[in-house]
TORPA-4810 file (N, C-alpha, C, O; in nm, 3 decimals):
<nodes>
NODE_1_1.256_1.526_-2.949_1.277_1.458_-2.808_1.207_1.317_-2.800_1.091_1.305_-2.841_M
NODE_2_1.279_1.207_-2.746_1.206_1.056_-2.736_1.129_1.049_-2.629_1.143_1.111_-2.524_S
NODE_3_1.034_0.962_-2.664_0.934_0.921_-2.548_1.001_0.860_-2.444_1.099_0.794_-2.478_N
NODE_4_0.973_0.864_-2.315_1.022_0.775_-2.220_0.973_0.667_-2.196_0.855_0.645_-2.222_P
NODE_5_1.056_0.572_-2.140_1.006_0.425_-2.121_0.902_0.437_-2.037_0.901_0.523_-1.949_S
NODE_6_0.802_0.350_-2.057_0.694_0.337_-1.970_0.727_0.263_-1.850_0.821_0.184_-1.847_P
NODE_7_0.658_0.286_-1.758_0.679_0.218_-1.623_0.585_0.093_-1.612_0.475_0.075_-1.663_I
NODE_8_0.660_0.010_-1.532_0.568_-0.137_-1.535_0.503_-0.146_-1.423_0.545_-0.075_-1.332_R
NODE_9_0.419_-0.206_-1.405_0.315_-0.259_-1.304_0.352_-0.328_-1.194_0.316_-0.296_-1.081_I
NODE_10_0.452_-0.457_-1.231_0.494_-0.554_-1.125_0.597_-0.479_-1.019_0.582_-0.490_-0.897_Y
NODE_11_0.703_-0.400_-1.079_0.786_-0.326_-0.995_0.714_-0.241_-0.911_0.743_-0.246_-0.792_P
NODE_12_0.619_-0.157_-0.949_0.534_-0.042_-0.861_0.478_-0.116_-0.785_0.479_-0.087_-0.665_V
NODE_13_0.407_-0.244_-0.835_0.300_-0.307_-0.756_0.363_-0.365_-0.628_0.320_-0.357_-0.513_G
NODE_14_0.474_-0.426_-0.673_0.573_-0.493_-0.571_0.615_-0.389_-0.453_0.579_-0.395_-0.336_M
NODE_15_0.680_-0.314_-0.498_0.716_-0.170_-0.425_0.623_-0.107_-0.321_0.643_-0.112_-0.199_T
NODE_16_0.511_-0.041_-0.387_0.377_-0.017_-0.308_0.327_-0.115_-0.224_0.289_-0.081_-0.113_L
NODE_17_0.321_-0.228_-0.257_0.262_-0.344_-0.171_0.357_-0.361_-0.036_0.312_-0.360_0.079_G
NODE_18_0.491_-0.376_-0.068_0.570_-0.388_0.019_0.577_-0.256_0.121_0.588_-0.280_0.241_L
NODE_19_0.573_-0.147_0.085_0.588_-0.042_0.143_0.445_-0.006_0.240_0.448_0.060_0.344_L
NODE_20_0.336_-0.060_0.183_0.213_-0.034_0.287_0.205_-0.161_0.373_0.141_-0.150_0.478_L
NODE_21_0.262_-0.281_0.343_0.275_-0.398_0.422_0.365_-0.365_0.550_0.345_-0.428_0.654_A
NODE_22_0.462_-0.267_0.543_0.604_-0.276_0.635_0.512_-0.147_0.720_0.532_-0.131_0.840_L
NODE_23_0.436_-0.082_0.662_0.403_0.073_0.743_0.298_0.000_0.836_0.281_0.030_0.954_S
NODE_24_0.223_-0.106_0.763_0.126_-0.176_0.869_0.169_-0.228_0.982_0.123_-0.210_1.095_F
NODE_25_0.285_-0.311_0.939_0.361_-0.375_1.059_0.434_-0.298_1.157_0.456_-0.334_1.272_A
NODE_26_0.475_-0.170_1.095_0.544_-0.073_1.203_0.441_-0.023_1.301_0.442_-0.028_1.424_L
NODE_27_0.342_0.034_1.208_0.227_0.085_1.323_0.180_-0.039_1.418_0.159_-0.009_1.535_C
NODE_28_0.164_-0.155_1.386_0.151_-0.251_1.503_0.244_-0.257_1.607_0.206_-0.252_1.723_V
NODE_29_0.364_-0.268_1.577_0.472_-0.227_1.652_0.449_-0.144_1.764_0.438_-0.164_1.885_V
NODE_30_0.445_-0.039_1.685_0.425_0.114_1.731_0.319_0.085_1.830_0.342_0.109_1.948_F
NODE_31_0.216_0.042_1.797_0.098_0.037_1.894_0.106_-0.033_2.026_0.050_0.003_2.130_G
NODE_32_0.195_-0.154_2.008_0.224_-0.262_2.091_0.318_-0.199_2.203_0.313_-0.234_2.320_L
NODE_33_0.399_-0.108_2.156_0.497_-0.048_2.231_0.442_0.044_2.312_0.457_0.040_2.434_L
NODE_34_0.370_0.139_2.250_0.300_0.254_2.306_0.140_0.261_2.290_0.078_0.320_2.201_F
NODE_35_0.090_0.191_2.393_-0.037_0.150_2.375_-0.136_0.266_2.378_-0.243_0.253_2.320_P
NODE_36_-0.099_0.399_2.456_-0.181_0.520_2.471_-0.183_0.578_2.324_-0.276_0.656_2.304_G
NODE_37_-0.101_0.555_2.221_-0.074_0.637_2.120_-0.224_0.607_2.003_-0.259_0.685_1.914_A
NODE_38_-0.284_0.490_2.035_-0.417_0.440_1.964_-0.405_0.470_1.800_-0.499_0.516_1.734_T
NODE_39_-0.284_0.437_1.748_-0.259_0.482_1.592_-0.380_0.395_1.520_-0.461_0.440_1.438_M
NODE_40_-0.373_0.265_1.568_-0.443_0.167_1.497_-0.608_0.201_1.455_-0.676_0.154_1.364_Y
NODE_41_-0.640_0.294_1.551_-0.802_0.328_1.527_-0.808_0.416_1.394_-0.917_0.439_1.340_Q
NODE_42_-0.688_0.465_1.343_-0.702_0.526_1.213_-0.711_0.454_1.071_-0.770_0.494_0.970_A
NODE_43_-0.635_0.334_1.092_-0.630_0.236_0.971_-0.755_0.125_1.002_-0.796_0.055_0.910_W
NODE_44_-0.804_0.116_1.121_-0.937_0.020_1.119_-1.032_0.011_1.033_-1.082_-0.096_1.000_L
NODE_45_-1.060_0.106_0.995_-1.178_0.118_0.911_-1.135_0.113_0.773_-1.230_0.093_0.696_P
NODE_46_-1.018_0.125_0.714_-0.967_0.090_0.600_-0.932_-0.066_0.578_-0.907_-0.112_0.467_L
NODE_47_-0.934_-0.136_0.685_-0.895_-0.294_0.655_-0.989_-0.377_0.695_-0.972_-0.429_0.805_L
NODE_48_-1.093_-0.405_0.629_-1.207_-0.474_0.684_-1.161_-0.628_0.734_-1.089_-0.712_0.678_P
NODE_49_-1.230_-0.631_0.861_-1.193_-0.788_0.950_-1.077_-0.767_1.011_-1.040_-0.862_1.079_G
NODE_50_-0.995_-0.659_1.009_-0.880_-0.631_1.114_-0.938_-0.589_1.236_-1.022_-0.498_1.235_V
NODE_51_-0.904_-0.641_1.336_-0.906_-0.599_1.477_-0.784_-0.582_1.547_-0.677_-0.623_1.502_T
NODE_52_-0.795_-0.528_1.646_-0.676_-0.488_1.731_-0.661_-0.615_1.849_-0.756_-0.616_1.927_W
NODE_53_-0.574_-0.703_1.869_-0.490_-0.751_1.787_-0.482_-0.890_1.799_-0.489_-0.931_1.915_I
NODE_54_-0.466_-0.982_1.701_-0.447_-1.133_1.716_-0.358_-1.165_1.591_-0.340_-1.088_1.498_S
NODE_55_-0.310_-1.278_1.602_-0.223_-1.315_1.457_-0.298_-1.315_1.342_-0.263_-1.271_1.232_W
NODE_56_-0.402_-1.366_1.372_-0.519_-1.371_1.251_-0.545_-1.251_1.186_-0.555_-1.244_1.064_A
NODE_57_-0.558_-1.147_1.269_-0.558_-1.017_1.222_-0.447_-0.957_1.157_-0.467_-0.889_1.056_S
NODE_58_-0.331_-0.975_1.203_-0.223_-0.930_1.177_-0.192_-0.983_1.034_-0.152_-0.909_0.945_A
NODE_59_-0.213_-1.106_1.021_-0.168_-1.132_0.872_-0.274_-1.085_0.776_-0.232_-1.040_0.669_I
NODE_60_-0.402_-1.087_0.796_-0.512_-1.028_0.719_-0.463_-0.873_0.688_-0.455_-0.836_0.571_L
NODE_61_-0.433_-0.789_0.790_-0.379_-0.663_0.779_-0.262_-0.644_0.684_-0.263_-0.559_0.594_G
NODE_62_-0.155_-0.730_0.708_-0.070_-0.744_0.611_-0.095_-0.758_0.454_-0.048_-0.685_0.367_L
NODE_63_-0.177_-0.866_0.435_-0.240_-0.891_0.324_-0.326_-0.799_0.244_-0.310_-0.780_0.124_A
NODE_64_-0.426_-0.739_0.323_-0.492_-0.612_0.279_-0.415_-0.469_0.240_-0.441_-0.390_0.150_E
NODE_65_-0.327_-0.467_0.324_-0.213_-0.346_0.290_-0.150_-0.368_0.169_-0.155_-0.284_0.079_S
NODE_66_-0.080_-0.492_0.156_-0.021_-0.528_0.033_-0.134_-0.524_-0.077_-0.109_-0.445_-0.167_F
NODE_67_-0.250_-0.592_-0.088_-0.362_-0.568_-0.180_-0.334_-0.408_-0.221_-0.285_-0.378_-0.329_A
NODE_68_-0.372_-0.312_-0.120_-0.413_-0.203_-0.153_-0.278_-0.106_-0.232_-0.288_-0.005_-0.301_Y
NODE_69_-0.162_-0.177_-0.192_-0.039_-0.133_-0.288_-0.072_-0.168_-0.417_-0.068_-0.069_-0.489_G
NODE_70_-0.105_-0.278_-0.480_-0.130_-0.338_-0.592_-0.245_-0.257_-0.645_-0.240_-0.213_-0.760_W
NODE_71_-0.358_-0.233_-0.561_-0.455_-0.142_-0.637_-0.423_-0.035_-0.682_-0.463_0.005_-0.792_Y
NODE_72_-0.332_0.042_-0.590_-0.276_0.184_-0.645_-0.192_0.167_-0.763_-0.199_0.239_-0.863_I
NODE_73_-0.117_0.075_-0.746_0.002_0.032_-0.887_-0.125_0.004_-0.981_-0.097_0.057_-1.088_A
NODE_74_-0.213_-0.037_-0.986_-0.296_-0.078_-1.136_-0.376_0.018_-1.182_-0.429_0.019_-1.293_V
NODE_75_-0.390_0.121_-1.077_-0.455_0.267_-1.129_-0.361_0.358_-1.167_-0.374_0.433_-1.264_I
NODE_76_-0.248_0.355_-1.080_-0.145_0.468_-1.135_-0.064_0.439_-1.248_-0.053_0.522_-1.338_F
NODE_77_0.004_0.311_-1.252_0.078_0.282_-1.378_0.019_0.352_-1.508_0.059_0.454_-1.563_V
NODE_78_-0.086_0.270_-1.540_-0.141_0.298_-1.677_-0.183_0.454_-1.707_-0.187_0.506_-1.819_P
NODE_79_-0.215_0.519_-1.574_-0.256_0.634_-1.600_-0.156_0.741_-1.615_-0.164_0.850_-1.672_T
NODE_80_-0.048_0.679_-1.541_0.085_0.772_-1.564_0.165_0.751_-1.710_0.220_0.840_-1.775_F
NODE_81_0.157_0.634_-1.738_0.190_0.626_-1.917_0.124_0.669_-2.009_0.176_0.712_-2.112_N
NODE_82_-0.025_0.667_-1.986_-0.089_0.743_-2.090_-0.079_0.890_-2.072_-0.096_0.955_-2.175_F
NODE_83_-0.056_0.959_-1.959_-0.014_1.087_-1.969_0.121_1.139_-2.005_0.155_1.250_-2.044_F
NODE_84_0.189_1.033_-1.983_0.338_1.057_-2.036_0.340_1.056_-2.164_0.403_1.148_-2.214_S
NODE_85_0.285_0.975_-2.241_0.266_0.942_-2.411_0.222_1.084_-2.439_0.279_1.154_-2.523_R
NODE_86_0.107_1.127_-2.360_0.050_1.243_-2.437_0.105_1.391_-2.422_0.071_1.486_-2.493_R
NODE_87_0.203_1.393_-2.309_0.295_1.508_-2.301_0.400_1.511_-2.393_0.459_1.615_-2.423_T
NODE_88_0.428_1.388_-2.444_0.544_1.398_-2.518_0.532_1.453_-2.679_0.613_1.505_-2.755_Q
NODE_89_0.381_1.410_-2.691_0.339_1.391_-2.841_0.314_1.573_-2.900_0.279_1.596_-3.016_A
</nodes>
């Protein structure tokens, strides 16, 4: 059985970064449309410096969410590739 190709950090980082940034943006829009839902209180502790809501805070939240996606990719991809190689040996 041949070894599978290792996954690359760049596509995974971009995908996760955009996924989390888009999720943040959708949460902001949902919070503006339905102020009683208070979804933002769940993610405020995870995004330092982000408050509810200003343009500067929204941009910071997008940037931090994107960075979290890259953080996950930097940890996940090498770990996945390591264990993927080990299971094939």
